C-alpha positions in Angstrom: -96.9 34.2 109.0 -95.1 37.3 110.2 -94.0 35.5 113.4 -92.5 32.7 111.4 -90.4 35.0 109.3 -89.1 36.8 112.5 -88.1 33.4 114.0 -86.3 32.5 110.8 -84.5 35.9 110.7 -83.4 35.5 114.3 -82.0 32.0 113.6 -80.3 33.3 110.5 -78.6 36.1 112.5 -77.5 33.6 115.1 -76.1 31.4 112.5 -74.2 34.2 110.8 -72.8 35.4 114.2 -71.7 31.8 115.0 -70.0 31.5 111.6 -68.1 34.7 112.0 -67.0 33.7 115.5 -65.6 30.4 114.1 -63.8 32.1 111.3 -62.3 34.6 113.7 -61.1 31.8 116.0 -59.3 30.0 113.2 -57.7 33.2 111.9 -56.0 33.9 115.3 -53.3 31.3 114.9 -49.8 32.2 113.9 -46.8 30.5 112.3 -43.1 30.7 113.1 -40.8 29.9 110.2 -37.0 30.1 109.8 -33.8 28.6 108.5 -31.1 27.1 110.6 -27.5 27.3 109.3 -24.0 26.7 110.5 -22.5 30.1 111.4 -19.0 29.1 110.2 -19.9 28.0 106.7 -23.6 28.9 106.2 -24.5 25.3 105.5 -28.1 24.2 106.3 -28.3 22.1 109.5 -30.6 19.2 108.8 -32.6 17.7 111.7 -32.2 20.5 114.1 -35.0 20.5 116.8 -36.7 23.9 117.3 -39.0 24.0 120.4 -41.2 26.8 121.7 -40.1 27.2 125.3 -42.7 26.1 127.9 -44.8 24.5 125.1 -45.2 21.2 123.3 -44.9 23.0 119.9 -41.8 22.0 118.0 -40.4 21.2 114.6 -37.4 19.7 112.9 -35.5 21.5 110.2 -35.6 19.9 106.7 -32.8 19.3 104.2 -32.6 23.0 103.5 -32.5 23.9 107.2 -36.0 25.3 107.1 -38.6 24.8 109.9 -42.2 25.7 110.5 -44.2 25.8 113.7 -47.9 26.4 113.3 -51.1 26.8 115.4 -49.6 29.4 117.7 -51.5 32.3 119.3 -50.2 35.7 118.4 -47.5 36.8 120.8 -43.8 36.6 121.6 -42.0 33.3 122.0 -38.6 32.0 123.1 -37.3 29.2 120.8 -34.9 26.5 122.1 -32.7 25.1 119.4 -30.8 21.8 119.7 -28.6 20.0 117.2 -26.5 16.9 117.6 -23.7 16.4 115.2 
């Protein structure tokens, strides 16, 4: 019976380690948020495209000029901003 308990304990430790690894993996993502406005009158620029350079990650600004790009690894990024209008 003692051997059975040891096997269960080792499986439990493995399960806990795997669970902590998964949680840590998901917690490593970052978010870039901001607001795009016209420099001359401070009005929100709706529909501006914000792209993370050398990446497929991008967002469009909403009616308040706010954008959000998620699921990024921690680090420094260069944003490319385009607006037609």
